[in-house]
MARPA-847664 format. One record per residue (C-alpha): residue in three letters; z, y, x; residue number from 1. Coordinates in nm, 3 decimals, padded with zeros to 5 digits, always signed. Last residue first. Example, Ala and Ser with C-alpha at 12.3 -4.5 7.8 and 13.67 -1.06 7.14 Angstrom:
2
SER,+00.714,-00.106,+01.367,2
ALA,+00.780,-00.450,+01.230,1
***
This chain:
180
UNK,+00.857,+00.173,-01.729,180
UNK,+00.700,+00.122,-01.390,179
UNK,+00.970,-00.080,-01.216,178
UNK,+00.924,-00.121,-00.842,177
UNK,+01.208,-00.363,-00.784,176
UNK,+01.446,-00.333,-00.495,175
UNK,+01.540,-00.617,-00.264,174
UNK,+01.857,-00.691,-00.073,173
UNK,+01.820,-00.742,+00.303,172
UNK,+02.002,-00.416,+00.366,171
UNK,+02.306,-00.558,+00.180,170
UNK,+02.484,-00.252,+00.042,169
UNK,+02.469,-00.342,-00.322,168
UNK,+02.289,-00.230,-00.636,167
UNK,+01.919,-00.312,-00.658,166
UNK,+01.711,-00.007,-00.583,165
UNK,+01.491,+00.147,-00.851,164
UNK,+01.138,+00.278,-00.810,163
UNK,+01.049,+00.404,-01.158,162
UNK,+01.239,+00.730,-01.210,161
UNK,+01.269,+00.800,-00.837,160
UNK,+00.889,+00.791,-00.827,159
UNK,+00.844,+01.116,-01.014,158
UNK,+00.664,+01.052,-01.341,157
UNK,+00.297,+00.977,-01.404,156
UNK,+00.260,+00.628,-01.260,155
UNK,-00.026,+00.458,-01.441,154
UNK,+00.090,+00.111,-01.540,153
UNK,-00.113,-00.208,-01.580,152
UNK,+00.017,-00.529,-01.736,151
UNK,-00.057,-00.894,-01.658,150
UNK,+00.309,-00.986,-01.706,149
UNK,+00.370,-01.161,-01.376,148
UNK,+00.079,-00.989,-01.201,147
UNK,+00.227,-00.645,-01.258,146
UNK,-00.042,-00.394,-01.165,145
UNK,+00.037,-00.044,-01.046,144
UNK,-00.163,+00.277,-01.076,143
UNK,-00.129,+00.599,-00.876,142
UNK,-00.376,+00.879,-00.956,141
UNK,-00.382,+01.138,-00.679,140
UNK,-00.313,+01.486,-00.810,139
UNK,-00.155,+01.624,-00.492,138
UNK,+00.190,+01.622,-00.652,137
UNK,+00.130,+01.259,-00.756,136
UNK,+00.056,+01.164,-00.394,135
UNK,+00.369,+01.344,-00.275,134
UNK,+00.589,+01.178,-00.540,133
UNK,+00.447,+00.839,-00.444,132
UNK,+00.527,+00.893,-00.078,131
UNK,+00.872,+01.028,-00.159,130
UNK,+00.950,+00.708,-00.352,129
UNK,+00.807,+00.501,-00.067,128
UNK,+01.044,+00.664,+00.182,127
UNK,+01.343,+00.644,-00.052,126
UNK,+01.281,+00.273,-00.130,125
UNK,+01.211,+00.159,+00.228,124
UNK,+01.560,+00.038,+00.331,123
UNK,+01.598,-00.130,-00.008,122
UNK,+01.308,-00.367,+00.065,121
UNK,+01.041,-00.330,-00.208,120
UNK,+00.955,-00.598,-00.464,119
UNK,+00.606,-00.557,-00.593,118
UNK,+00.408,-00.405,-00.885,117
UNK,+00.083,-00.435,-00.692,116
UNK,-00.081,-00.116,-00.580,115
UNK,-00.375,+00.096,-00.693,114
UNK,-00.422,+00.433,-00.523,113
UNK,-00.664,+00.695,-00.655,112
UNK,-00.849,+01.005,-00.540,111
UNK,-00.871,+00.951,-00.163,110
UNK,-00.928,+01.292,-00.005,109
UNK,-00.853,+01.186,+00.354,108
UNK,-00.557,+01.422,+00.397,107
UNK,-00.379,+01.283,+00.087,106
UNK,-00.427,+00.919,+00.192,105
UNK,-00.316,+00.995,+00.547,104
UNK,-00.005,+01.173,+00.412,103
UNK,+00.059,+00.878,+00.181,102
UNK,+00.037,+00.651,+00.486,101
UNK,+00.313,+00.847,+00.660,100
UNK,+00.523,+00.859,+00.345,99
UNK,+00.498,+00.481,+00.288,98
UNK,+00.228,+00.319,+00.074,97
UNK,+00.333,+00.045,-00.171,96
UNK,+00.413,-00.293,-00.014,95
UNK,+00.226,-00.624,-00.002,94
UNK,-00.110,-00.533,-00.152,93
UNK,-00.282,-00.195,-00.150,92
UNK,-00.606,-00.090,-00.321,91
UNK,-00.740,+00.249,-00.208,90
UNK,-00.984,+00.428,-00.439,89
UNK,-01.250,+00.670,-00.312,88
UNK,-01.316,+01.010,-00.473,87
UNK,-01.340,+01.201,-00.147,86
UNK,-01.350,+00.955,+00.145,85
UNK,-01.605,+01.161,+00.335,84
UNK,-01.846,+01.077,+00.616,83
UNK,-01.812,+00.708,+00.533,82
UNK,-01.751,+00.485,+00.837,81
UNK,-01.411,+00.361,+00.723,80
UNK,-01.215,+00.198,+01.008,79
UNK,-00.949,+00.470,+01.018,78
UNK,-00.891,+00.474,+00.641,77
UNK,-00.855,+00.094,+00.622,76
UNK,-00.645,+00.092,+00.939,75
UNK,-00.409,+00.364,+00.820,74
UNK,-00.368,+00.189,+00.483,73
UNK,-00.290,-00.144,+00.650,72
UNK,-00.021,+00.014,+00.868,71
UNK,-00.053,+00.042,+01.242,70
UNK,+00.226,-00.134,+01.429,69
UNK,+00.375,+00.044,+01.731,68
UNK,+00.709,+00.211,+01.652,67
UNK,+00.806,-00.034,+01.379,66
UNK,+00.714,-00.333,+01.598,65
UNK,+00.894,-00.202,+01.905,64
UNK,+01.216,-00.143,+01.708,63
UNK,+01.185,-00.478,+01.527,62
UNK,+01.136,-00.690,+01.840,61
UNK,+01.033,-01.014,+01.663,60
UNK,+00.677,-00.881,+01.621,59
UNK,+00.653,-00.864,+02.000,58
UNK,+00.768,-01.227,+02.025,57
UNK,+00.474,-01.335,+01.808,56
UNK,+00.215,-01.208,+02.057,55
UNK,+00.000,-00.914,+01.952,54
UNK,-00.099,-00.784,+02.295,53
UNK,-00.277,-00.455,+02.247,52
UNK,-00.657,-00.439,+02.223,51
UNK,-00.677,-00.305,+01.869,50
UNK,-00.353,-00.145,+01.756,49
UNK,-00.072,-00.380,+01.652,48
UNK,-00.084,-00.507,+01.297,47
UNK,-00.089,-00.415,+00.930,46
UNK,-00.410,-00.494,+00.745,45
UNK,-00.727,-00.296,+00.685,44
UNK,-01.044,-00.301,+00.478,43
UNK,-01.338,-00.062,+00.454,42
UNK,-01.599,+00.103,+00.229,41
UNK,-01.660,-00.173,-00.028,40
UNK,-01.883,-00.078,-00.319,39
UNK,-01.733,+00.015,-00.655,38
UNK,-01.961,+00.319,-00.713,37
UNK,-01.661,+00.549,-00.648,36
UNK,-01.623,+00.393,-00.301,35
UNK,-01.359,+00.129,-00.231,34
UNK,-01.095,+00.106,+00.040,33
UNK,-00.913,-00.228,+00.056,32
UNK,-00.563,-00.245,+00.199,31
UNK,-00.354,-00.544,+00.305,30
UNK,+00.015,-00.573,+00.386,29
UNK,+00.195,-00.873,+00.532,28
UNK,+00.551,-00.797,+00.634,27
UNK,+00.790,-01.053,+00.786,26
UNK,+00.564,-01.281,+00.995,25
UNK,+00.346,-00.997,+01.126,24
UNK,+00.018,-01.165,+01.225,23
UNK,-00.169,-00.983,+00.948,22
UNK,-00.478,-01.168,+00.819,21
UNK,-00.295,-01.266,+00.500,20
UNK,-00.290,-00.902,+00.394,19
UNK,-00.673,-00.919,+00.378,18
UNK,-00.648,-01.191,+00.111,17
UNK,-00.402,-00.992,-00.099,16
UNK,-00.624,-00.683,-00.059,15
UNK,-00.916,-00.891,-00.193,14
UNK,-00.700,-00.988,-00.491,13
UNK,-00.628,-00.619,-00.545,12
UNK,-01.005,-00.553,-00.532,11
UNK,-01.074,-00.817,-00.794,10
UNK,-00.788,-00.686,-01.011,9
UNK,-00.929,-00.334,-01.003,8
UNK,-01.272,-00.466,-01.098,7
UNK,-01.122,-00.647,-01.397,6
UNK,-00.928,-00.330,-01.479,5
UNK,-01.257,-00.138,-01.502,4
UNK,-01.404,-00.392,-01.746,3
UNK,-01.091,-00.367,-01.959,2
UNK,-00.825,-00.635,-01.988,1
***
């Protein structure tokens, strides 16, 4: 493992820890925003906006939750105090960025996204595939880390070539983010 990859792994582990702060029982996502000099700019996790009731029963109402919850990436970008996020790296744990978060990442000038090589719910595969394609089209470097094998992958091909859904119509089935 290179010196740079050791730093990447540290920040992914920090994103894992931040994901644990989410009160959402079904989806825990953490994001860590890091400056080019490897100093911490911001962190975020998925949850209801500041000041709103975040009782467990509200997370159980899927329609309300999806319409209201702010994603970890949005929070990390929104809480950053830096005047510019140009050249920053965003580390994401839990799920890869969705299309909406990818748009925020692109607009903010973030240069690189590092995500865990995770299982993705089938219902999100197309959305996350488009998100990765959009980030690649903008020139954002997208790297994944597979903790099971200890391998790093830079995503250079369209996401539909590496984000594969498991066959079957069960919406609870999982898809594997395979960076071959």
